[in-house]
Steps between C-alpha positions, in 0.01 A plus 500: 500500500767228512713525820861594429761668719347447849485124448853491362640696793340265754585174325865441584488611867206270567671192364848578632380567856580145602861552392561790738296364792690274743388137488459503877231765466316345206520117478603352168163329461326835536734659247409229250127523574512872421776503240371252242146643472649852489740398224220337301270800533765760418633313196144444378421871533838584348413302188184708464666830599842504330645774724550259793859364502405132521853382420629675811223337703599150387868567565421633850289195578782272381746677732270436795454136394877445487527595868210281612543150638171359372537259205366594158494875579665587168270260317199671655627841387544367146156338483325799658668760277466313171136406564406856598678643194327252270154567641557877494614493138204281405258741668658803330494329161136404548415859589691618195309259274173635636618851418600397147153355440318799649408792275600748769815317612580484872720674755715188526566499126578870508740442789680235296527729200627785718786278622597371154682771300433485128856397409506225763159373388607487134814314599298255708255441216783431255676256732173330592419442134848357439555290811157443654479362854877529559467881510231471767723277711788749484282808551480455878878491530546829313436814707182672377460226240191325634235762420598572134509127423169441678341783300649356181337164586168679550528680167591170331181355654669216678247287689538468875620141470787589267606793717491289817704224336783746436455702818531203735869428429559877492377533858709203611815648345424841652452355850823298477702801381397735780513225760862432405577868558346468846693180575822676403421797724400276789816290468738795497374664820450365851206730578180454296437874475840550335415239238160661442661840440755347261235301310268799465787720384607245238149440366428872475834550323411227251167668426640855471817450295335385173264799495790739565698343215204533263458867589869571449489335160 
């Protein structure tokens, strides 16, 4: 079985712990030594298990980085998040390609299909045929858009190289977007934990509103 809810519930508290712990108790160097590997691992797992709110993780890490004195903290968050997202997407796409080639499929391919409603998949296939790589770049910025487009790429039999060429700028744009949300939250509040709460609330709102609108329609 692919891990789902338990991992998602533990993800944000683990990363945001440094924001609510006084710096005098945990030195900044220790926060960074724990925070960056944790961010990398959680975003990597989140790319494989789509139920983990990776955008909220990146925003929370950016809030913490804003309040740190060490240089290049925000740059490290950006590099860590974008690299982990890219590697996670590449691994999931590779697993999906193996499932497509197998006669019996695979649990990873079935998990992708389960998270890509038929109407969303058809829409993704149409846009992919019309616009190509540009759709892949935008898919990470659209809530719940990554999996249908990835499945459409699999069904179109895109090679790994072509998928990676489009997914790389997609991961960069995704990391920048959610990091900016974190920077905004960290700049508006004096206490890191307040910025973390604001950033998480905003990222969750961004992810929930489009699905609510679709259901209402």
